[in-house]
C-alpha positions, -999 to 999 in steps of 0.1 A, spaced: 585 290 -340 565 322 -341 541 324 -310 525 357 -321 488 359 -328 464 381 -349 432 394 -335 405 421 -341 389 416 -306 401 420 -271 385 418 -236 380 451 -220 379 452 -182 358 475 -161 364 476 -124 343 495 -99 347 497 -62 318 508 -40 315 512 -3 302 476 1 309 459 -32 335 454 -59 323 448 -95 345 435 -123 332 431 -158 348 419 -190 333 425 -223 344 417 -259 354 448 -279 359 449 -316 391 466 -327 391 489 -358 417 467 -375 436 434 -372 466 436 -349 495 412 -346 505 407 -310 531 387 -291 526 367 -259 541 383 -227 570 359 -225 591 344 -253 591 307 -262 626 303 -246 611 312 -212 593 278 -210 626 260 -218 646 280 -193 623 278 -163 610 243 -165 616 219 -136 618 181 -136 586 177 -116 566 198 -141 550 186 -174 564 196 -208 553 181 -241 560 190 -277 543 184 -310 564 182 -340 563 174 -377 591 166 -401 615 171 -371 603 207 -367 588 220 -335 551 229 -341 539 236 -306 543 228 -269 525 228 -236 541 235 -202 522 228 -169 538 239 -136 525 218 -107 518 233 -73 511 201 -53 504 219 -20 475 237 -37 465 206 -57 469 227 -89 486 227 -122 493 261 -139 491 262 -176 521 285 -181 525 279 -219 504 265 -246 519 275 -279 511 263 -314 529 279 -344 507 300 -366 503 279 -397 496 248 -375 467 262 -355 431 251 -357 441 215 -365 436 199 -331 472 201 -318 463 224 -289 434 202 -279 456 171 -280 484 188 -259 458 200 -234 443 166 -231 477 151 -224 482 178 -197 449 169 -181 459 132 -180 492 140 -165 475 163 -139 450 136 -129 478 110 -125 493 133 -99 460 137 -81 458 174 -88 423 189 -86 424 216 -112 443 233 -140 445 271 -139 451 290 -172 461 326 -171 452 344 -204 459 379 -216 429 401 -221 442 410 -256 447 373 -266 412 368 -278 420 336 -298 433 320 -265 404 333 -245 380 316 -269 400 284 -271 404 280 -233 366 285 -228 358 261 -256 379 235 -237 356 238 -207 376 262 -185 356 286 -165 364 322 -153 380 322 -118 395 356 -114 420 382 -127 452 400 -118 464 433 -133 500 425 -122 505 389 -135 516 399 -170 537 429 -180 514 455 -196 483 434 -197 456 420 -174 456 383 -168 422 365 -167 423 332 -148 403 302 -160 400 270 -142 392 234 -153 383 209 -126 399 175 -131 
């Protein structure tokens, strides 16, 4: 399953530090051409690092993997981290991601978690749009979370 994505937009971050304030701004920037990019971690990462107490669900068709969702729970914080939500290219925009995410929300509620945190690459514009459309709200960023890209964190209260 190919987790790569195509985009002609990215989020550009501006960060200013003053004597009494810090200002961070993200804005959408149009790229001069379409680019095909890969997520920071391969599909195999989700399979290798999952734990029994976490949530992992697949979507398949004709006995072929079409996508998956992996939520890592942090019970002490009352959070679930959306580490992977991957739908293979030709199967996107057909409701599979929404369905997987809804199952993840149900699972998180059943464990009395209070929110799901979704880290998204600034260059993964399709994922940025998807996660916002699903009701997630901006909650911070880290320039050390992903290799070679800034992570924007979104949160969905449960």
